[in-house]
N, C-alpha and C positions, 0 to 999 in steps of 0.2 A: 388327807382329803376324805377318806372313808370315815375317820373318826369325826370330823367336822359335820358330815352329813348325818351321822347317828345322833350327834348332840342336837342338831337342829330339829331332827324328827321327834326326839324325846321332849324337847322344849315345846314343840308344836302340840304334841299329845297332851302334856301337862296343862297348857293353856286352854285347850278345848275341854279338858277335864274340869278345870277351874270354872269355866262358863257353865257347864252342865251342873256342877255341884252347887253353884251359887244361884242359878236361875230356875232350873227345872223343878226342884222341890217346892219353890214358892209360887209357882204359876197356878192361878185359880181355874184350873181346867180339869177334865177327867183324866185319869191315869193313862188312858190310851193316847192322849195328845202329848203327855210328858214322854212316853216311850218313843213317839214319833219325833219328838224334838231331840231325843238322844241319838236316834238313828240319823237324823240330818247332821248332827255334829260329827258322828262317825264318818258319814259321807264326806263332809268337809275336810276331815283329817286325811282322808285318802286322796281327795281331788286336788288339794292345794299343791302337795309335792308332785302329783302327776302333771298338773298344769305347768309347773316350773320346768319339768323335764320333757315336755311334749315336743321340743325341737328334735328329739331323737326318734320320733314316731313318724311313720310314712304319712305323706299328705293324701287326702285332705283331713285324715283323722287327727294328725298332729295339731292343726289349727283348731279343730273342734274341741279337742281335749284342752288346749290352751284357753279357749273361751270359757269353758265350764270351770276350769281351775282358777282362772283370774277372777271370775265373778264370785266364786266361793271365798277367795282371799279377801276381796273387797267386803263382803258381808261379815266374814270372821273378824276383820279388823274393826268394824263398827261395833260388833257384838262384844268384843274384848274391851274396848274403851268404855262403852256404856255400862258393862258389868262392873268394871272398876270404879267408875263414877258413882254407881248405885251403892257399892260397898262403902265408899267414902261418906255418902249421905247417911246410911245406916249407922256407920261409926259415929258421925257427928250427932245423930239422934240419941244413941246410946250414952254418949259422953254427957249430953244435955239432961239425961234421965228421962227421955221421952220414948215410949215404946208403943207402937200401934200396929197390930198384926195386919190391919187393912192397908196400911202404908206400905208394908213389906210386899204384900201380894200385888198391889197396884204397880209398884215400881218394877217388880219381877216381870209383870205383863208388859210393862212399858218398853223394857229393854229390847226384846225381839221385834216389837211393833216399830219402835224408832229406828232400829238397825235396818229393817226392811225398807222403811220410808227413805232413809238416807241413802241406801244402796240404789234404790230406784231413781231417786232424784239425781244422785251422782252419775248414774249410767247415762241419763238423758243429757246432763251437762257435758259429759265427756264425748259423746257421740255426735253432738250437734257441731256444725262447722263453727270454728272460732270466730268471735266477733272482732271487728277492727277497733283497736284502742288508739286514740290520737294523743301524742305526747309532744310537747314543745320543749326544746333543749336550748336555754339561753346561753349564747357565746359572746363573751366581751370582745369587742372590736370586730365583730363579724362584718365583712363587707356587704354592702346592700345587695350586690349580685348574688350572694349566697343566702340571703334572707329567704327562707321558705324551702331550702334544699331539703328534699324529702327522702327518707330511707324506709322501705318496707321490710321489717324484720320478721322472719318466721324461725322457730326454734323447737327442738325437742319433739318432733313429730312422731318418731319411734314407729316408722313403717315396719310391720312385722306380722305376728300371728293374728292380731285383731284389727290392725290398720292396714288397709289395702289401697288399691289404685283409685277407687271411687272417692275415698275420704281425701286423698291427696289432690285429686282432680278439682274438688270443690274448693280447697284451700288456694290452689294456683289461680282459679277464676277470680277469687275474691282479692288476691294480691295484685293480679293485673288491673283490676278496676281502680286500684289506688293511683296508677300511673306515676309511680315513684321514679326518682332519679337513680336510685340504687336499690337492689333487693339483696338483703343480707340473710344468709342461712347459717345460724350460729350453732351448728352441731347437733348430734344425737338425732340424725335423720333416720337411722335404721336400727333394727334389732334382727340381724340375720344376714346371710350371705348374699353376694351379688347373684349367684346362680339361682337362688330361690326368689329374690325380691326385685331384680332388675325390671321385670314387667310392671311392678307396682310403683317404682320411683320414676318411671318414664315421663309422667306429667311435668316434672321439673324442667323438661326441654321447653316447655311453653312459657316459662317465666320471661316477663318483658319489663325492661326498665331502660331509661335513657342511657345510663352508663354500664348497664349489664347487671348480672347477678353473681354474687360472691359467696363462697362457702368456706367454713373452717371446721375442723374435725372436733367432735365431742368424744367423751370417753367411750360411748357405745360403739362408735365406729371402730375402736381398737379392740373391742371384744368380737368383732365380726370381720376381721381382716381389713384394716384401715387402707393398706396400699391398694387392694382391689377396688374398694369404694372410691378412693381418690381418683383412680383411673376412670371409674364409671361416671362419677360426677362431672369430671372434665369432658367425657364423651357426650354428656347431655348439654354441653355448652356453658357450664358455670365455670367461673374463674376461682381456682382453689388457692387460698392464701396460706402457705405454710411458712410461718415466720418471715414474711416478706410483705412489701407494700406495692401499691400502684398509685400513680398520680393521675387524678381526674382533672381535666380541663373543663370548667363549668362557668360559662358567661365570662370568660377571660380571667378567671380566678382559678387557683389550684387547691384541690382538696386531696390530702393524703389519706388513703384508705388502706389500712393494714390488717393482717390477720395472723394469729398465732395458733399453733397446735394446742390440743387439749393440755390442761394443767398437769395431767398425770401421764401424758403420752410417752415420757422417757422410760416409764416402766415396761412399755411394750416395745419401743424402738429408741435406743439412746440417741440416734440422730434426729429424733423428732422432739427434743426437749423444748418446751415452751419458752420463748425468748422475746419479750416485747422490744428489748433494746436492738436485737438483731433485725426485728421486723421494720423498725423505723430507720435503720442505718442507711445513710445516703439519701434520705428524703430532703427535698429542697427547703432550705431554711425560711424561704418567704411564703410558704404554703399558709393559706388563711386558716385552716382547721385541720386537725389530725385525729382521725378516728380509728379506733382498734376494734376488731371483731375477735372476741375471746369467749369460748364456751362457758368457762366458770367464772363467776364474780371474784373469786379470790386471786385472779390475775391482776386485780385493780392496783395493788400497791406497786408491782413492777411497771404496770402501765403508766402510773403517775410519775414514777421515777424516770421513765423513758421520755416523758414530755407530751404525752397524748392529751387531747382535750376531751374526748368522748370514748367510752368503752361500752360496747353492746354485747350483753351476755344472756345466758339462759340457765340450763342445768337444774335449777331449784324446782321448777314446776310450781313455784309459789306454795310449795308443800303439797299440792294436789288435792289432798282432802284432810280434814281435821282428824287427829291433832298434830299431823306430821309437820305442819308449818312451824310449830314450836321447836322442832328438832333441827331444822335447817340451819340456824345460826351456830349450831355446834360445829359446823364445817365450813359455812360460807358467811362472809361479812354482810351480805344482803340477801333478802328473800325474794323481794319483787319491787318493781317500780324504779323511780329516779332518785339516785343518791349522789352525794358529793363527797369526794376524797381529795382534799387540797384543791388543786386546779382542775381535777378530773371529774367529769360527770359520768356516772356509771348507771346504765339502764339495764335492769334484770327482767327479762321476759318471764311470764308465768308458763310459757310454753304453748305451742300450737296443737299438740296432740296430747298423749299421756303415756305413761309407762306402767306395765303390770295390770292391775285391775282397771277396767273400763270405768273409772269413777272419778269425778271432780266434785268437791263439796267445799264451798267457801274459797276456792281458788280457780275461777274460770279461766279457760284457755284464751289465747289472744293471738291476733295478727296485729303487729304494732306498726302504726304510721307515725314515724318520728320526723320532726321538722326542726331544722336549725333556725333559730331566731336571734335577732340582735338583743343583747342583754340591756 
């Protein structure tokens, strides 16, 4: 563990040095400003690991340190990507035999300016209350009584160092205005312990829907003692679906609503191994539609094998900010939106909060209003 931390710190230092080496000498500014830029990079190098380890610092300083560290991480990420893209542009110009010192200076100045603008825009995108996104899911043979059956999905809120009660209160207010038949909370609700965060997750108690609110675990619940959070979510009145289902009677028709534990849950508790087959076992064969709540999209293959019609997931954050959306497919089959796998519709939410840096760019947060409609 210690060796891994040292490797990460060395790598972080090298990447900061790379930014300084490639950008600072080319800036068309006085030397004093270049020195200031170097000092800011040095501060970033210290603040990022401090922010990641802030959970061990006494409150309220822990949260404050986390805020500063995560803002530094978001800015560093954009600086690194833009520096790399600038180097690619300079390389392409050199290969083409074109050399313009003015171009080099202007692009060097553009990197911190663009990184600052992206970080600022990303901050406001992340901190605003998520917009409601409406999605229709066409189901073949759907009875007319279930046409318009509505699910309000929220996912990946990550209540923790930078997301508190007020943020979640505003989300709950918006969800309740949908007047859904079901509310689905598809994991990664928290980043921290029940002891520290219970006052901030309390707004979930106000969630309202005709057939109730349902919760499945995400990977971050297991980082924060999933068993305690399962008990706390139940105490707040949500129905927790751990590899099981319920049958909802809606206008004389049956809807099977099932949920599985997180795809990686068995690494933390072998008894929590995610199992869509077990979740649907014993469901009435005459049910009009079978819906699965599964935190990670990669549960989809097992869900299709088990005979589900719809899977609602999150986990990916839609990439949260450029360019990480391009890396999500390395782990997950879907990044965001509605996709089809055989007979199964998979909807992947971009998430209702954010994780790590308070930054969203090109991947806006969402509260999803999903309607079943006749195909």
